[in-house]
C-alpha positions as CSV (number, residue, x, y, z in Angstrom):
1,M,25.0,130.0,49.6
2,T,26.6,133.4,50.5
3,R,30.1,131.8,51.0
4,R,29.8,129.9,47.7
5,L,28.7,133.1,45.9
6,S,31.6,135.0,47.6
7,L,34.1,132.4,46.4
8,A,32.7,132.6,42.9
9,F,33.2,136.4,42.8
10,V,36.8,136.0,44.2
11,A,37.6,133.4,41.6
12,L,36.1,135.7,38.8
13,G,38.1,138.7,40.1
14,L,41.4,136.8,40.3
15,A,40.8,135.3,36.8
16,L,40.2,138.8,35.4
17,V,43.3,140.1,37.1
18,A,45.3,137.2,35.7
19,C,43.9,137.7,32.3
20,S,44.4,141.4,32.2
21,G,48.1,141.0,33.0
22,S,48.7,138.3,30.5
23,S,46.6,138.9,27.4
24,S,48.0,140.9,24.6
25,P,46.1,143.4,22.5
26,S,45.4,142.7,18.8
27,P,48.3,143.4,16.4
28,T,46.2,146.2,14.8
29,A,45.5,147.8,18.2
30,S,49.1,147.5,19.2
31,A,50.4,149.0,15.9
32,A,48.0,151.9,16.0
33,S,48.7,152.6,19.7
34,A,52.5,152.4,19.2
35,A,52.3,154.7,16.2
36,S,50.4,157.4,18.1
37,R,52.9,157.4,21.1
38,P,56.4,158.7,21.2
39,A,59.2,156.1,21.2
40,S,59.9,156.6,24.9
41,A,56.3,156.0,25.9
42,A,56.2,152.8,23.8
43,A,59.4,151.5,25.5
44,S,58.1,152.2,28.9
45,A,54.9,150.2,28.3
46,A,56.8,146.8,28.3
47,P,55.0,144.2,30.4
48,A,56.2,143.8,34.0
49,V,57.3,140.5,35.4
50,V,54.4,139.1,37.5
51,A,56.2,136.3,39.3
52,A,59.5,134.6,39.8
53,P,60.4,131.0,40.4
54,C,60.7,129.9,44.1
55,K,64.3,128.8,44.3
56,T,65.1,129.7,47.9
57,K,63.5,128.2,51.0
58,R,61.9,130.7,53.2
59,D,62.1,129.9,56.9
60,L,58.8,130.0,58.7
61,K,58.9,128.7,62.3
62,F,56.3,126.2,63.1
63,E,54.3,127.7,66.0
64,P,50.7,127.4,67.2
65,I,50.0,130.9,65.9
66,V,51.5,131.6,62.5
67,N,50.8,133.9,59.6
68,L,50.7,131.9,56.3
69,T,50.9,135.0,54.1
70,G,53.6,134.6,51.4
71,A,54.8,132.4,48.6
72,W,54.6,128.6,49.0
73,L,56.2,125.9,46.7
74,G,53.9,123.0,46.0
75,D,55.2,119.4,45.4
76,D,53.1,119.7,42.1
77,D,55.7,122.3,40.7
78,G,53.2,125.0,41.4
79,I,53.6,128.3,43.3
80,Y,50.9,129.3,45.7
81,Y,50.6,132.9,46.9
82,L,48.7,132.9,50.2
83,R,47.2,135.7,52.1
84,Q,45.9,135.2,55.6
85,Q,43.3,137.6,57.1
86,G,42.7,136.6,60.7
87,T,41.6,132.9,60.4
88,I,40.7,133.2,56.7
89,P,43.4,132.1,54.2
90,W,43.2,132.9,50.5
91,W,45.4,131.6,47.7
92,N,46.1,131.7,44.1
93,G,48.0,128.6,42.9
94,M,49.7,128.5,39.5
95,S,51.5,125.7,37.5
96,G,55.0,126.0,36.1
97,Q,56.7,127.9,38.9
98,A,60.1,127.2,37.5
99,G,59.2,128.5,34.0
100,S,58.9,132.0,32.5
101,P,56.4,134.4,34.0
102,A,54.4,134.3,30.7
103,E,53.9,130.5,31.2
104,L,52.9,130.7,34.9
105,G,49.5,129.2,35.5
106,R,49.0,128.1,31.9
107,D,48.5,124.4,32.7
108,W,46.4,125.0,35.8
109,N,45.5,128.0,37.9
110,N,43.3,127.9,41.0
111,V,42.0,130.0,43.8
112,A,40.9,128.9,47.3
113,N,39.7,130.3,50.5
114,G,38.6,128.8,53.8
115,E,39.1,128.9,57.5
116,I,42.0,128.0,59.8
117,K,40.8,126.0,62.8
118,G,42.3,125.9,66.3
119,D,43.9,122.5,65.7
120,L,45.9,124.1,62.8
121,T,43.7,122.4,60.1
122,I,42.5,124.5,57.2
123,D,39.2,123.8,55.5
124,L,39.2,125.1,51.9
125,N,36.9,125.5,49.0
126,W,38.9,125.7,45.7
127,A,38.3,126.2,42.0
128,D,40.4,126.3,38.9
129,V,40.1,129.5,36.8
130,P,40.3,129.8,33.0
131,R,44.0,131.0,32.8
132,G,44.8,127.3,32.9
133,Q,43.6,124.3,30.9
134,I,41.8,122.5,33.7
135,L,38.5,123.5,35.3
136,G,38.1,121.4,38.4
137,G,37.1,122.2,42.0
138,G,36.1,120.9,45.3
139,T,36.9,121.0,49.0
140,M,40.1,120.2,50.9
141,K,41.5,119.9,54.4
142,W,45.1,120.8,55.0
143,K,47.2,120.7,58.2
144,L,50.0,123.0,59.3
145,V,52.8,120.7,60.6
146,D,56.4,120.8,61.7
147,D,58.6,119.6,58.9
148,G,61.0,117.9,61.3
149,T,63.4,120.8,61.6
150,G,61.1,123.2,63.5
151,M,59.9,124.9,60.3
152,A,56.3,124.9,59.0
153,K,54.8,123.1,56.0
154,L,51.3,122.4,54.9
155,V,50.1,118.8,54.2
156,K,46.9,117.8,52.5
157,V,44.7,115.6,54.8
158,S,41.7,115.0,52.6
159,E,39.8,116.3,49.6
160,T,36.5,116.0,47.6
161,G,35.7,117.0,44.1
162,S,37.7,116.7,40.8
163,G,41.1,116.0,42.4
164,F,43.8,118.4,43.5
165,G,47.4,117.5,42.5
166,G,49.4,119.0,45.4
167,E,50.1,117.1,48.6
168,Q,52.6,119.4,50.4
169,F,53.5,123.1,50.4
170,T,56.7,124.6,51.8
171,P,57.3,128.3,52.3
172,C,59.6,129.8,49.6
173,A,61.1,133.1,48.6
174,P,60.6,133.9,44.9
175,G,63.5,135.6,43.3
């Protein structure tokens, strides 16, 4: 129950962060705000780019002990930002990685967290968040494997729930 509640709070927090960076104020509020600021202040308030497409492969050697933190390209055209804390991975996955930053995560957007086991499998709970159009969820098992060239990739082993589109993730370098 506590783990499920923690995941719900994480998903809510990530959804709020995603929404705060992408929502635009009402035209009335924007006009009033811009009118009350000097021109230089209005120009400096332009939205920042929040993400970039993953175009370059990022080498991550496959080893029994590896830190998964970084960007990963999914075979579902999504970009997944992973953070590993000890044996606990967290991610935010967003659709449309090759599109504009404003469109990132608009079809689907999910969060996940779980635990990395000694056999390099990762048990995850995941849920879609409302930035996207889909609201699914469930559990998954992933495995960290050698991609055949000595580099790491993640491969989905099993899942329950509403269905998760991605089957493989490879490390990438947004830019």
